[in-house]
Backbone of each chain as ProteinMPNN parsed JSONL, in Angstrom:
{"seq_chain_A": "MIQINIDVMLAKRKMSVTSLTEKVGITMANLSLLKNGHVKAIRLSTLSAICAALKCQPGDILEYVEDSNDEK", "coords_chain_A": {"N_chain_A": [[184.336, 167.943, 73.318], [182.466, 169.075, 70.711], [179.382, 170.286, 70.366], [176.352, 170.655, 69.126], [173.848, 173.131, 69.18], [170.815, 172.929, 68.202], [168.444, 173.195, 68.801], [167.841, 175.266, 70.409], [167.875, 177.31, 68.389], [165.675, 176.745, 66.952], [163.455, 176.895, 68.365], [163.773, 180.065, 68.691], [163.756, 180.872, 66.539], [160.855, 180.118, 65.74], [160.284, 177.515, 64.317], [159.922, 174.457, 62.884], [161.423, 170.975, 63.218], [161.29, 169.54, 60.776], [160.904, 171.538, 58.891], [163.093, 172.443, 58.855], [164.763, 170.628, 57.82], [163.681, 170.445, 55.359], [164.277, 172.731, 54.741], [167.337, 172.993, 54.63], [167.97, 170.722, 53.34], [168.296, 168.159, 54.37], [168.437, 164.732, 55.678], [165.995, 163.459, 57.662], [167.089, 161.709, 59.864], [169.486, 162.225, 59.818], [169.471, 164.769, 60.523], [168.483, 164.255, 63.145], [170.853, 162.803, 64.215], [172.519, 164.894, 64.236], [171.469, 166.81, 66.124], [171.571, 165.109, 68.482], [174.403, 164.815, 69.234], [175.849, 162.743, 67.68], [177.237, 163.032, 65.221], [180.611, 162.328, 63.619], [181.413, 164.623, 61.712], [181.141, 167.9, 60.329], [180.012, 169.321, 57.246], [181.037, 172.164, 55.71], [179.207, 173.129, 54.169], [176.769, 172.324, 54.795], [176.601, 173.277, 57.03], [176.471, 175.984, 56.613], [174.213, 176.125, 55.294], [172.461, 175.508, 57.399], [172.752, 177.794, 59.1], [171.714, 179.858, 57.183], [169.272, 179.164, 56.818], [168.328, 179.302, 59.663], [169.247, 181.931, 59.927], [171.236, 182.519, 61.568], [174.381, 182.783, 63.082], [177.725, 180.846, 62.787], [178.498, 180.36, 65.804], [176.725, 180.642, 67.377], [175.074, 178.321, 67.294], [177.008, 176.583, 67.395], [179.018, 174.98, 70.009], [181.772, 174.368, 72.511], [182.39, 171.715, 74.534], [183.765, 170.475, 77.457], [184.892, 167.148, 78.031], [185.897, 163.596, 78.861], [187.278, 162.555, 76.882], [188.342, 164.561, 75.552], [190.501, 165.269, 76.762], [192.219, 163.267, 76.755]], "CA_chain_A": [[183.612, 167.85, 72.463], [181.887, 170.233, 69.994], [178.299, 170.449, 71.014], [175.066, 171.678, 68.076], [172.623, 173.221, 69.936], [169.8, 173.499, 67.198], [166.47, 173.469, 69.589], [167.78, 176.827, 71.084], [167.564, 178.21, 67.446], [164.62, 176.504, 65.855], [162.726, 177.811, 69.439], [163.905, 181.367, 68.61], [162.827, 181.464, 65.138], [159.308, 179.105, 66.156], [160.2, 176.795, 62.963], [159.616, 173.038, 63.084], [162.683, 170.831, 62.588], [161.048, 168.99, 59.498], [160.97, 172.598, 57.873], [164.397, 172.93, 58.851], [165.137, 169.454, 57.086], [163.473, 170.531, 54.189], [165.344, 174.154, 53.699], [168.234, 172.976, 54.57], [168.238, 169.716, 52.438], [169.216, 167.077, 54.962], [167.038, 164.054, 55.981], [165.517, 163.804, 59.474], [167.676, 160.695, 60.321], [170.713, 163.167, 59.861], [169.352, 166.118, 61.392], [168.65, 163.568, 64.77], [172.085, 162.423, 64.332], [173.505, 166.009, 64.441], [171.029, 167.037, 67.453], [172.485, 164.573, 69.523], [175.932, 164.783, 68.894], [176.529, 161.126, 67.078], [178.127, 162.926, 63.892], [181.904, 162.688, 63.391], [181.882, 165.473, 61.095], [179.754, 168.457, 59.656], [180.505, 170.07, 55.935], [180.817, 173.587, 55.909], [178.029, 173.402, 53.018], [175.399, 172.075, 55.683], [176.799, 174.493, 58.538], [176.38, 177.235, 56.007], [172.399, 175.969, 55.163], [171.77, 175.643, 58.779], [172.716, 179.279, 59.511], [171.036, 180.424, 56.337], [167.914, 178.618, 57.668], [168.072, 179.378, 60.885], [169.359, 183.311, 60.721], [172.241, 182.73, 62.805], [175.816, 182.761, 63.245], [178.072, 179.614, 63.858], [178.882, 180.313, 67.186], [174.899, 180.257, 68.163], [174.785, 176.482, 67.447], [178.484, 175.382, 68.155], [179.558, 174.938, 71.668], [182.5, 173.74, 73.038], [182.051, 171.081, 75.846], [184.814, 169.686, 77.699], [184.638, 166.037, 78.162], [186.85, 163.13, 79.413], [188.108, 161.708, 75.612], [189.526, 165.327, 75.029], [192.064, 165.437, 77.921], [193.141, 162.089, 76.198]], "C_chain_A": [[183.004, 169.012, 71.693], [180.28, 169.693, 70.044], [176.863, 171.204, 69.934], [174.049, 171.745, 68.798], [171.61, 173.671, 68.667], [168.407, 173.806, 67.904], [166.449, 174.541, 70.156], [167.182, 177.807, 70.016], [166.234, 178.142, 66.901], [163.553, 177.037, 67.123], [162.721, 178.992, 68.851], [162.922, 181.639, 67.311], [161.418, 180.477, 65.2], [159.47, 178.628, 64.655], [160.671, 175.137, 63.589], [161.41, 172.345, 62.841], [162.51, 169.743, 61.026], [160.732, 170.065, 58.27], [161.926, 173.01, 58.159], [165.112, 171.783, 57.771], [164.84, 169.966, 55.606], [164.453, 171.684, 53.117], [166.921, 173.761, 53.737], [169.27, 171.495, 53.831], [168.925, 168.244, 53.217], [168.049, 166.038, 55.255], [167.151, 164.023, 57.6], [166.456, 162.813, 60.579], [168.974, 161.403, 60.728], [170.761, 164.208, 61.217], [169.196, 165.521, 63.045], [169.679, 163.493, 65.6], [172.992, 164.016, 64.976], [172.666, 167.119, 66.085], [171.673, 166.262, 68.843], [173.913, 163.705, 69.564], [176.87, 163.183, 68.333], [177.011, 161.43, 65.89], [179.659, 162.96, 64.549], [182.261, 163.893, 62.637], [181.064, 166.079, 60.525], [180.407, 169.153, 58.603], [180.28, 170.89, 56.135], [179.403, 173.69, 55.038], [176.75, 173.082, 53.953], [175.845, 172.322, 56.937], [176.264, 175.865, 57.781], [174.456, 177.101, 55.813], [172.084, 176.168, 56.285], [171.781, 177.048, 59.196], [172.272, 179.761, 58.489], [169.164, 180.025, 56.759], [167.21, 178.981, 58.905], [168.492, 181.193, 61.158], [170.43, 183.485, 61.756], [173.589, 182.37, 62.521], [176.179, 181.04, 63.569], [177.86, 179.147, 64.923], [177.197, 180.043, 67.893], [174.458, 179.012, 68.205], [175.946, 175.466, 67.828], [178.715, 175.881, 69.347], [180.643, 173.894, 72.317], [182.368, 173.036, 74.27], [183.2, 170.296, 76.399], [184.019, 168.423, 78.236], [186.01, 165.032, 78.474], [187.808, 162.894, 77.805], [188.626, 162.843, 75.338], [190.096, 165.619, 75.631], [192.522, 164.082, 77.302], [194.144, 162.478, 74.513]], "O_chain_A": [[183.145, 170.082, 72.286], [180.107, 168.528, 69.685], [176.526, 172.36, 70.189], [173.351, 170.783, 69.117], [171.721, 174.815, 68.227], [167.517, 174.56, 67.51], [165.376, 175.029, 70.511], [166.397, 178.727, 70.247], [165.644, 179.124, 66.451], [162.664, 177.74, 66.644], [161.63, 179.247, 68.34], [161.88, 182.269, 67.132], [161.138, 180.201, 64.034], [158.867, 179.252, 63.782], [161.49, 174.822, 64.452], [162.364, 173.003, 62.427], [163.464, 169.314, 60.376], [160.427, 169.767, 57.115], [162.037, 174.19, 57.824], [165.966, 172.165, 56.971], [165.717, 169.893, 54.745], [164.942, 171.738, 51.989], [167.676, 174.228, 52.884], [170.478, 171.265, 53.776], [169.789, 167.499, 52.754], [166.872, 166.37, 55.115], [167.999, 164.392, 58.412], [166.552, 163.039, 61.785], [169.487, 161.207, 61.829], [171.457, 164.4, 62.214], [169.656, 166.135, 64.008], [169.817, 163.763, 66.793], [173.819, 164.107, 65.884], [173.273, 167.897, 66.822], [172.104, 166.752, 69.886], [174.281, 162.554, 69.8], [178.01, 162.765, 68.536], [177.331, 160.465, 65.196], [179.929, 163.445, 65.647], [183.404, 164.308, 62.826], [180.122, 165.448, 60.047], [181.468, 169.679, 58.941], [179.264, 171.011, 56.818], [178.552, 174.476, 55.455], [175.715, 173.706, 53.718], [175.501, 171.625, 57.892], [175.67, 176.726, 58.43], [173.652, 177.95, 56.198], [171.305, 177.11, 56.428], [170.733, 177.486, 59.67], [172.404, 180.932, 58.843], [168.185, 180.76, 56.891], [166.007, 178.992, 59.165], [168.202, 181.76, 62.211], [170.494, 184.38, 62.599], [173.805, 181.57, 61.61], [175.497, 180.223, 64.187], [177.328, 178.083, 65.241], [176.834, 179.282, 68.791], [173.603, 178.598, 68.989], [175.989, 174.317, 68.267], [178.622, 177.065, 69.67], [180.335, 172.732, 72.582], [182.208, 173.782, 75.236], [183.594, 169.375, 75.683], [182.893, 168.468, 78.732], [187.121, 165.55, 78.364], [189.018, 163.121, 77.799], [189.668, 162.632, 74.718], [190.625, 166.654, 75.226], [193.712, 163.972, 77.597], [194.877, 161.621, 74.02]]}, "seq_chain_B": "MSHNGMCCRIRFAVIGALLCLAMVCAAAVIVSLEQLNIGLTDRSIVIVWLCASLGGAIPCLGAAAVGWRVSSIVARDKTFSVETAKLLSFISTCAYVDAAYGFAANIIMGFLGFQHPSVLIVSCALILLALAAGTAFAALARLVQKAADLQEESDYTV", "coords_chain_B": {"N_chain_B": [[181.224, 144.699, 39.555], [178.982, 143.341, 41.098], [177.839, 143.019, 45.015], [176.501, 140.575, 45.386], [177.516, 138.937, 43.302], [180.67, 138.953, 44.315], [180.074, 137.241, 46.393], [179.368, 135.161, 45.483], [181.414, 134.429, 44.347], [183.577, 134.314, 46.356], [182.234, 132.1, 47.77], [182.253, 130.25, 45.964], [185.391, 130.11, 46.258], [185.782, 128.394, 48.588], [184.37, 126.357, 48.582], [185.791, 125.149, 46.702], [188.456, 124.751, 47.602], [187.537, 123.07, 50.358], [187.066, 120.938, 48.518], [189.485, 120.042, 47.498], [190.632, 119.977, 49.944], [189.604, 117.354, 51.203], [190.283, 115.727, 49.128], [192.9, 115.686, 49.386], [192.811, 114.715, 51.771], [191.347, 112.195, 51.184], [193.371, 110.787, 49.972], [195.721, 110.779, 51.686], [194.542, 108.911, 53.437], [193.852, 106.753, 51.929], [196.371, 105.98, 50.649], [197.829, 105.295, 53.022], [196.676, 103.308, 54.186], [197.092, 101.621, 52.321], [199.676, 101.258, 52.562], [199.671, 99.765, 54.818], [198.309, 97.472, 54.133], [199.821, 96.084, 52.134], [202.079, 96.023, 53.597], [204.26, 97.571, 53.747], [205.325, 99.001, 55.737], [205.609, 100.056, 59.12], [202.919, 99.586, 61.372], [202.523, 101.782, 63.118], [203.756, 103.762, 62.405], [202.394, 104.723, 60.308], [199.684, 105.047, 61.229], [200.337, 107.011, 63.253], [201.292, 109.012, 61.216], [199.094, 109.489, 59.739], [197.26, 110.555, 61.284], [198.556, 113.045, 62.165], [198.619, 114.13, 59.434], [195.638, 114.734, 59.418], [194.63, 115.864, 61.339], [196.035, 118.335, 60.754], [194.4, 119.545, 58.999], [192.04, 120.615, 60.233], [192.349, 123.283, 61.054], [192.39, 124.52, 58.787], [189.464, 123.879, 58.108], [188.277, 125.317, 59.934], [188.933, 127.763, 59.162], [187.55, 127.914, 56.427], [185.044, 127.539, 57.558], [184.561, 130.117, 58.643], [185.09, 131.988, 56.229], [183.21, 131.416, 54.672], [181.323, 132.856, 56.314], [181.999, 135.126, 56.037], [181.523, 135.463, 53.385], [178.798, 135.791, 53.445], [178.129, 138.286, 54.785], [179.31, 140.016, 52.832], [177.125, 139.766, 50.872], [175.379, 141.112, 52.041], [176.359, 143.333, 51.724], [177.794, 144.283, 53.524], [180.734, 144.908, 53.775], [182.964, 146.24, 54.368], [183.675, 146.551, 57.728], [183.906, 146.513, 60.872], [183.431, 143.667, 61.911], [184.271, 142.202, 59.711], [186.664, 142.543, 59.44], [187.817, 141.367, 61.468], [186.852, 138.792, 61.462], [188.195, 138.315, 58.899], [191.326, 138.44, 60.46], [190.979, 135.983, 61.646], [190.866, 133.528, 60.252], [193.792, 134.238, 59.161], [195.016, 133.596, 61.676], [194.552, 131.016, 61.705], [195.748, 129.872, 59.6], [198.4, 130.733, 60.404], [198.77, 129.059, 62.653], [198.086, 126.414, 61.547], [200.431, 126.856, 59.972], [202.485, 126.433, 61.845], [201.659, 123.859, 63.262], [202.294, 122.104, 61.179], [205.028, 122.291, 61.076], [205.786, 121.675, 63.604], [205.04, 118.998, 63.804], [206.59, 117.927, 61.687], [209.019, 118.042, 62.95], [208.938, 116.461, 65.038], [208.111, 114.379, 63.945], [210.92, 113.922, 62.58], [212.336, 113.34, 64.969], [211.065, 110.984, 66.263], [212.222, 109.624, 64.276], [210.171, 108.476, 61.434], [210.96, 109.839, 59.523], [210.797, 111.016, 55.725], [212.057, 111.916, 53.186], [210.591, 113.256, 50.712], [208.325, 113.573, 52.051], [209.164, 115.593, 53.521], [209.752, 117.406, 52.011], [207.496, 118.242, 50.512], [205.715, 118.989, 52.857], [207.368, 120.806, 53.933], [206.46, 122.687, 51.413], [203.744, 123.245, 51.937], [203.92, 124.415, 54.461], [204.823, 126.59, 53.895], [202.727, 127.991, 52.227], [201.071, 127.718, 53.809], [202.381, 130.074, 55.236], [202.31, 132.402, 53.572], [199.446, 132.652, 53.003], [198.288, 133.21, 55.352], [200.016, 135.591, 55.987], [198.77, 137.341, 53.924], [196.066, 137.411, 54.632], [196.043, 138.513, 56.693], [197.302, 140.894, 56.188], [194.929, 141.81, 54.701], [192.755, 142.169, 56.329], [193.868, 144.242, 58.283], [193.598, 146.167, 56.155], [190.721, 145.96, 55.485], [189.913, 146.883, 57.76], [190.913, 149.288, 58.066], [189.565, 150.699, 56.018], [187.179, 150.158, 57.113], [186.724, 152.125, 59.343], [187.219, 154.253, 57.788], [184.724, 154.547, 56.475], [182.89, 154.502, 58.624], [183.445, 157.053, 59.203], [182.993, 158.765, 56.954], [179.975, 157.831, 56.866], [179.119, 158.994, 59.356], [179.24, 161.647, 58.668], [177.507, 164.751, 58.12]], "CA_chain_B": [[180.864, 142.906, 39.83], [177.847, 143.476, 42.289], [178.375, 141.991, 46.231], [176.479, 139.47, 45.331], [178.355, 138.35, 42.168], [181.422, 138.66, 44.795], [179.808, 136.558, 47.389], [179.195, 133.676, 44.741], [183.186, 134.114, 43.989], [183.826, 133.51, 47.558], [181.731, 130.696, 48.338], [182.968, 128.923, 44.972], [186.467, 129.492, 46.341], [185.536, 128.014, 49.485], [183.536, 125.032, 48.587], [186.515, 124.486, 46.236], [189.177, 124.597, 48.716], [186.721, 122.486, 51.186], [187.101, 119.711, 47.926], [190.62, 120.02, 47.738], [191.181, 119.528, 51.358], [188.728, 116.22, 50.925], [190.634, 114.796, 47.992], [194.118, 115.294, 50.104], [192.666, 113.611, 53.163], [191.125, 111.339, 51.431], [194.389, 110.137, 49.11], [196.157, 110.384, 52.883], [193.962, 107.851, 54.031], [194.048, 105.774, 50.669], [197.902, 105.4, 50.713], [198.167, 104.631, 54.331], [195.871, 102.118, 54.096], [197.477, 100.817, 50.865], [200.934, 100.87, 53.138], [199.259, 98.645, 55.654], [197.939, 96.254, 53.468], [201.023, 95.505, 51.74], [203.471, 95.608, 54.788], [206.037, 97.678, 53.58], [205.726, 100.206, 56.788], [205.226, 99.53, 60.261], [201.668, 100.087, 61.554], [202.534, 102.811, 64.388], [204.366, 104.969, 61.875], [201.003, 104.903, 59.313], [198.637, 105.772, 61.842], [201.02, 108.693, 63.334], [201.471, 110.113, 60.073], [197.605, 109.761, 59.296], [196.687, 111.434, 62.232], [199.373, 114.374, 62.139], [198.201, 114.999, 58.638], [194.273, 114.729, 59.26], [195.063, 116.902, 62.165], [196.389, 119.629, 59.947], [193.226, 119.873, 58.086], [191.26, 121.535, 61.303], [192.438, 124.658, 60.844], [191.788, 124.846, 57.337], [187.921, 123.759, 58.139], [187.984, 126.599, 60.609], [188.947, 129.121, 58.126], [186.347, 127.634, 55.452], [184.023, 128.366, 57.801], [184.922, 131.706, 58.818], [185.276, 132.458, 54.746], [181.38, 131.375, 54.563], [180.869, 133.907, 56.944], [182.514, 136.185, 55.378], [180.351, 135.736, 51.846], [177.448, 136.372, 53.686], [178.626, 139.441, 55.044], [179.766, 140.836, 51.791], [176.165, 139.294, 50.116], [174.765, 141.961, 52.763], [176.527, 144.74, 51.393], [178.325, 145.304, 54.765], [181.982, 144.488, 53.259], [183.862, 147.252, 55.618], [182.542, 146.416, 58.933], [184.925, 145.491, 62.222], [183.295, 142.263, 62.037], [184.625, 141.518, 58.545], [188.27, 142.742, 59.684], [188.125, 140.416, 62.772], [186.824, 137.272, 60.86], [189.757, 137.723, 58.294], [192.263, 138.066, 61.203], [190.707, 134.717, 62.531], [191.292, 132.847, 59.005], [195.185, 133.896, 59.52], [195.718, 133.306, 62.363], [193.924, 129.612, 61.518], [196.626, 129.84, 58.728], [199.64, 130.75, 60.992], [198.346, 127.665, 63.317], [198.168, 125.508, 60.336], [201.68, 126.365, 59.413], [202.89, 126.456, 63.402], [201.728, 122.519, 63.693], [202.905, 121.32, 60.383], [206.404, 122.882, 61.389], [206.519, 120.808, 64.736], [204.892, 117.664, 63.318], [207.763, 117.526, 60.824], [210.16, 117.876, 63.847], [208.59, 115.178, 66.125], [207.896, 112.943, 63.207], [212.008, 113.485, 62.213], [213.102, 112.956, 66.091], [211.02, 109.783, 65.94], [212.16, 108.226, 62.766], [209.138, 108.425, 60.736], [210.38, 111.14, 58.297], [210.763, 110.735, 54.56], [212.765, 113.065, 51.876], [209.326, 113.726, 49.44], [207.205, 113.988, 52.51], [209.741, 116.588, 54.162], [209.541, 118.745, 50.819], [205.796, 118.523, 50.263], [205.348, 119.459, 53.922], [208.172, 122.468, 53.512], [205.947, 123.571, 50.809], [202.436, 123.517, 52.363], [204.029, 125.275, 55.396], [205.403, 128.146, 53.04], [201.638, 128.246, 51.309], [199.971, 128.588, 55.007], [202.446, 130.854, 56.238], [201.836, 133.672, 52.476], [198.165, 132.802, 53.127], [198.187, 133.895, 56.835], [200.296, 136.985, 55.91], [198.231, 137.788, 53.14], [194.856, 137.588, 55.078], [196.238, 139.682, 57.95], [197.283, 142.692, 55.938], [193.553, 141.91, 54.016], [192.162, 142.52, 57.611], [194.348, 145.394, 58.687], [193.207, 147.048, 54.977], [189.556, 146.359, 55.671], [189.798, 147.73, 59.357], [190.77, 150.961, 57.864], [188.243, 151.029, 55.377], [185.659, 150.339, 57.818], [187.28, 153.156, 59.381], [186.767, 155.637, 57.009], [183.336, 154.059, 56.018], [182.199, 155.326, 59.694], [183.391, 158.648, 59.523], [181.88, 158.943, 56.032], [178.273, 157.645, 57.535], [178.486, 159.871, 60.508], [179.372, 163.183, 58.226], [176.634, 165.567, 57.704]], "C_chain_B": [[180.086, 143.612, 41.225], [178.33, 142.987, 43.613], [177.679, 140.906, 46.236], [177.173, 138.342, 44.359], [179.509, 137.694, 43.312], [181.157, 137.735, 46.012], [179.911, 135.116, 46.938], [180.891, 133.262, 44.771], [183.933, 133.171, 45.176], [183.454, 132.343, 48.128], [182.139, 129.181, 47.402], [184.042, 128.645, 45.891], [186.36, 128.404, 47.295], [185.449, 126.879, 49.492], [184.917, 124.347, 47.554], [187.864, 123.933, 47.214], [188.8, 123.514, 49.517], [187.044, 121.064, 50.33], [188.579, 119.518, 47.982], [190.722, 118.932, 49.11], [190.299, 117.842, 51.518], [189.503, 115.403, 50.643], [192.237, 114.458, 48.842], [193.644, 114.481, 51.344], [192.517, 112.242, 52.761], [192.706, 110.227, 50.561], [195.306, 109.858, 50.567], [195.72, 108.805, 53.448], [194.234, 106.499, 53.264], [195.533, 105.011, 50.925], [198.545, 105.337, 52.236], [197.56, 103.479, 54.615], [196.486, 100.78, 53.102], [199.137, 99.928, 51.539], [200.633, 99.469, 54.183], [198.896, 97.395, 55.078], [199.355, 95.598, 53.023], [202.42, 95.313, 53.009], [204.64, 96.361, 54.484], [206.756, 98.677, 55.037], [205.05, 99.426, 58.013], [203.763, 100.21, 60.899], [201.325, 101.344, 62.08], [202.476, 103.779, 63.473], [203.077, 105.321, 60.866], [199.868, 105.356, 59.917], [199.13, 107.244, 62.426], [200.699, 109.325, 62.562], [200.092, 110.391, 59.553], [197.031, 110.94, 60.532], [197.226, 113.096, 62.348], [198.912, 115.157, 60.71], [196.856, 115.367, 58.768], [194.473, 116.055, 60.334], [195.292, 118.576, 61.909], [195.097, 120.442, 59.172], [192.262, 120.554, 58.855], [191.064, 122.733, 61.148], [191.835, 125.142, 59.693], [190.367, 124.662, 57.145], [187.467, 124.99, 59.239], [188.081, 127.885, 59.545], [187.972, 128.676, 57.036], [185.258, 127.823, 56.057], [183.831, 129.477, 58.044], [184.682, 132.495, 57.465], [183.671, 132.635, 54.594], [180.694, 132.225, 54.745], [180.651, 135.372, 56.156], [181.783, 136.856, 54.018], [179.632, 136.329, 52.127], [177.194, 137.781, 54.11], [178.709, 140.714, 53.816], [178.37, 140.621, 50.894], [174.768, 140.655, 50.951], [175.044, 143.419, 52.627], [177.374, 145.458, 52.582], [180.177, 144.901, 54.701], [182.555, 144.92, 54.264], [183.288, 147.534, 56.806], [184.034, 146.127, 60.03], [184.816, 144.324, 62.365], [183.881, 141.283, 60.936], [186.33, 141.099, 58.444], [188.369, 141.463, 60.728], [187.931, 138.977, 62.062], [188.196, 137.059, 59.642], [190.925, 137.771, 59.129], [191.936, 136.742, 62.016], [191.197, 133.692, 61.521], [193.199, 133.214, 58.899], [195.661, 133.599, 60.382], [195.328, 131.254, 62.519], [195.404, 129.195, 60.593], [197.916, 129.736, 59.729], [199.743, 129.393, 61.993], [198.932, 126.352, 62.578], [199.45, 125.256, 60.379], [202.69, 125.733, 60.809], [203.526, 124.357, 63.86], [202.027, 121.456, 62.41], [204.326, 121.311, 60.596], [206.985, 121.792, 62.649], [206.07, 119.309, 64.281], [206.03, 117.271, 63.084], [208.956, 117.536, 61.935], [210.17, 116.802, 64.727], [208.352, 113.852, 65.237], [209.744, 112.675, 62.861], [212.944, 112.835, 63.75], [212.824, 111.377, 66.411], [211.452, 109.064, 65.109], [211.591, 108.326, 62.076], [209.075, 109.453, 59.331], [210.854, 110.297, 56.899], [211.219, 111.936, 53.832], [211.705, 113.788, 51.094], [208.841, 114.093, 50.684], [207.653, 115.598, 53.461], [209.439, 117.941, 53.064], [208.154, 119.226, 50.706], [205.463, 119.212, 51.807], [205.519, 121.125, 53.947], [207.266, 123.154, 52.397], [204.578, 124.218, 51.38], [202.581, 124.662, 53.458], [204.245, 126.703, 54.511], [203.836, 128.641, 52.761], [201.001, 128.969, 52.531], [200.39, 129.883, 55.459], [202.062, 132.554, 55.219], [200.523, 133.82, 52.753], [197.613, 133.86, 54.607], [198.688, 135.483, 56.657], [199.463, 137.935, 55.118], [196.647, 138.484, 53.748], [195.071, 138.682, 56.321], [196.251, 140.812, 57.582], [195.588, 142.613, 55.146], [192.65, 142.778, 55.357], [192.485, 143.873, 58.188], [193.426, 146.804, 57.794], [191.61, 147.423, 55.299], [189.424, 147.218, 57.195], [189.854, 148.687, 59.299], [189.685, 151.207, 57.055], [187.045, 151.198, 56.101], [185.624, 151.672, 58.862], [186.743, 154.525, 59.273], [185.063, 155.763, 56.834], [182.378, 154.78, 57.316], [182.294, 156.349, 59.422], [182.819, 159.227, 58.078], [180.261, 158.953, 56.256], [177.73, 158.772, 58.501], [178.978, 161.182, 59.792], [177.942, 163.715, 57.61], [176.717, 166.389, 56.836]], "O_chain_B": [[180.625, 144.251, 42.128], [179.412, 142.417, 43.482], [178.054, 140.059, 47.047], [177.32, 137.151, 44.633], [179.579, 136.475, 43.472], [182.161, 137.468, 46.672], [180.328, 134.156, 47.585], [181.43, 132.202, 45.09], [184.505, 132.081, 45.16], [184.166, 131.652, 48.856], [182.27, 127.984, 47.659], [184.115, 127.538, 46.427], [186.85, 127.347, 46.898], [186.178, 126.169, 50.184], [185.088, 123.129, 47.609], [188.09, 122.74, 47.42], [189.722, 122.699, 49.563], [187.277, 120.061, 51.004], [188.871, 118.578, 48.721], [190.832, 117.712, 49.233], [190.925, 117.207, 52.366], [189.728, 114.424, 51.355], [192.697, 113.32, 48.94], [194.342, 113.554, 51.756], [193.041, 111.28, 53.323], [192.815, 109.015, 50.748], [195.667, 108.686, 50.678], [196.444, 107.861, 53.764], [194.684, 105.46, 53.747], [195.747, 103.851, 51.277], [199.762, 105.341, 52.419], [198.09, 102.674, 55.381], [196.37, 99.555, 53.152], [199.608, 98.816, 51.304], [201.289, 98.428, 54.225], [199.216, 96.327, 55.599], [199.851, 94.649, 53.63], [203.394, 94.562, 53.059], [205.782, 96.028, 54.801], [207.917, 98.966, 55.33], [204.239, 98.502, 57.963], [203.645, 101.433, 60.83], [200.309, 101.98, 61.8], [201.556, 104.595, 63.44], [202.902, 106.535, 60.766], [199.053, 106.021, 59.276], [198.577, 108.321, 62.2], [199.902, 110.241, 62.766], [199.89, 111.449, 58.958], [196.46, 112.013, 60.342], [196.519, 114.083, 62.555], [198.809, 116.382, 60.646], [196.639, 116.45, 58.225], [194.427, 117.203, 59.891], [194.933, 119.584, 62.518], [194.974, 121.634, 58.894], [191.485, 121.21, 58.16], [189.975, 123.304, 61.09], [190.951, 125.996, 59.619], [189.875, 125.175, 56.14], [186.33, 125.461, 59.244], [187.24, 128.759, 59.333], [187.422, 129.736, 56.738], [184.323, 128.261, 55.387], [182.783, 129.971, 57.627], [184.117, 133.586, 57.532], [183.052, 133.688, 54.441], [179.758, 132.616, 54.048], [179.776, 136.187, 55.863], [181.553, 138.016, 53.675], [179.387, 137.38, 51.536], [176.156, 138.373, 53.815], [178.324, 141.882, 53.868], [178.389, 141.429, 49.965], [173.654, 140.94, 50.511], [174.43, 144.384, 53.084], [177.618, 146.659, 52.694], [180.74, 144.627, 55.761], [182.757, 144.132, 55.189], [182.553, 148.498, 57.02], [185.035, 145.51, 59.667], [185.741, 143.666, 62.843], [183.997, 140.062, 61.038], [186.984, 140.2, 57.914], [189.224, 140.61, 60.489], [188.817, 138.124, 62.125], [188.928, 136.078, 59.507], [191.824, 137.096, 58.628], [192.623, 136.469, 63.0], [192.028, 132.908, 61.981], [193.873, 132.26, 58.511], [196.833, 133.236, 60.28], [195.839, 130.479, 63.327], [196.07, 128.227, 60.96], [198.443, 128.628, 59.832], [200.8, 128.764, 62.04], [199.842, 125.579, 62.879], [199.931, 124.154, 60.643], [203.449, 124.768, 60.726], [204.539, 123.794, 64.277], [202.009, 120.234, 62.559], [204.905, 120.269, 60.288], [208.093, 121.261, 62.723], [206.912, 118.43, 64.466], [206.647, 116.493, 63.812], [209.939, 116.88, 61.592], [211.196, 116.262, 65.141], [208.379, 112.68, 65.612], [210.117, 111.502, 62.839], [213.923, 112.092, 63.689], [213.712, 110.58, 66.712], [211.162, 107.868, 65.076], [212.394, 108.36, 61.144], [208.184, 109.784, 58.55], [211.219, 109.123, 56.958], [210.588, 112.98, 53.999], [211.937, 114.963, 50.811], [208.822, 115.324, 50.672], [206.868, 116.431, 53.913], [209.033, 119.077, 53.31], [207.774, 120.393, 50.796], [204.76, 120.214, 51.674], [204.764, 122.096, 53.965], [207.33, 124.381, 52.466], [204.325, 125.422, 51.319], [201.797, 125.607, 53.545], [203.637, 127.748, 54.744], [203.651, 129.81, 53.1], [200.563, 130.118, 52.583], [199.626, 130.735, 55.913], [201.685, 133.586, 55.775], [200.133, 134.986, 52.815], [196.86, 134.826, 54.729], [198.017, 136.439, 57.046], [199.366, 139.119, 55.44], [196.18, 139.591, 53.479], [194.246, 139.51, 56.708], [195.629, 141.738, 58.104], [195.086, 143.736, 55.115], [192.04, 143.838, 55.217], [191.577, 144.618, 58.556], [192.891, 147.821, 58.237], [191.165, 148.567, 55.383], [188.688, 148.19, 57.367], [189.21, 149.413, 60.056], [188.83, 151.992, 57.466], [186.142, 152.013, 55.912], [184.54, 152.185, 59.141], [186.216, 155.392, 59.97], [184.358, 156.757, 57.007], [181.372, 155.453, 57.092], [181.226, 156.948, 59.296], [182.139, 160.249, 58.172], [179.487, 159.847, 55.913], [176.621, 159.3, 58.572], [179.159, 162.023, 60.673], [177.368, 163.107, 56.707], [175.751, 167.103, 56.567]]}, "name": "protein", "num_of_chains": 2, "seq": "MIQINIDVMLAKRKMSVTSLTEKVGITMANLSLLKNGHVKAIRLSTLSAICAALKCQPGDILEYVEDSNDEKMSHNGMCCRIRFAVIGALLCLAMVCAAAVIVSLEQLNIGLTDRSIVIVWLCASLGGAIPCLGAAAVGWRVSSIVARDKTFSVETAKLLSFISTCAYVDAAYGFAANIIMGFLGFQHPSVLIVSCALILLALAAGTAFAALARLVQKAADLQEESDYTV"}
């Protein structure tokens, strides 16, 4: 599964979650779903907005983690 | 059409179906009592037919109860959900059970010699109707399941 590591970048940029939601244009609930890995898909526009807000590359926040569901 | 309007329509249809079922059962009881009073038919035949006819109403009552529940879900604007798909599938099962029950009852009545051509024709029509309803609700349940999957994917897309 793809894990989205926003907390690390938020800490590096010293930005709050609320500030990130305002810059990206998504709700706190959606950002919480993103952080907890409950989302099924992310739009490229949202990913682009997150990278622009955190001044990073997609590879900095996206990480592939192996789990049993992927083996099936 | 709003989801409340759809809920009202479904409930209206359920109430209408229950009224029709009640009238059919009442007619069966009245005709049976008339047959007994006049003495045209053997008492045992009338009672067996009456029980067989009223027994076929039980799956219909179950389907009506579940249909009312579906209308409540529609009123809450949660039409495309796994729960709705399961309820529609249950209604389809009730229709198939009713068709199978009607078919078995007619076969048994035929072997017992309690059958009449006019009753057989009406029974066959009702069995076909039940089979058509069962197939329609099964297809609807499948479509609602697919829609629920798409809805969930859409809800969890950021």
